[in-house]
Residue, then its C-alpha position, 0 to 999 in steps of 0.5 A: x499500500x505504501x508503494x501505491x501512495x508513492x506512485x500517487x504522489x509522484x503522479x501528482x507532482x508530474x501533473x502539477x509540473x506539466x500544468x505549470x510548464x503549460x501555463x508558462x508556455x502559454x504566457x510566454x506565447x502570449x507575450x511573444x504574440x504582442x511583441x511580434x504584432x508591435x514589430x510588424x506595425x513598425x516595419x509597416x511604418x518604415x515601409x510607408x516612410x520609405x515609399x513617401x521618400x521615394x515619391x518625394x524624390x520622384x516629385x522633385x525630379x518631375x518638378x525640376x523637368x517642368x521648370x525647364x520645359x513647361x508643358x501641360x502633360x508634364x504639369x499633370x504628371x507633377x500634379x498626379x505625383x503630388x497627390x500620390x505623396x499627399x495620399x501616402x502622407x495622410x495614410x501614414x498619419x492615420x496609422x500613427 
């Protein structure tokens, strides 16, 4: 009978250890999930910033070309680029 009590006590310790380890893994997974979510938001913000910088460069080149050789087509291209940059900036501000 003493041996059966010893096995029962060992089984309880193993079961309690299993539940504690499962709980700790659940907590660690939850923390990692939130951390990863924040990381993706940061990367997305950097991506939007890079798009804005690239489009501002294109806008600058288009504007300089229009200044050198003004024609209506180039003006429309410049206005289109300006509106695209404006849209990207608004989208970046909405996410921030």
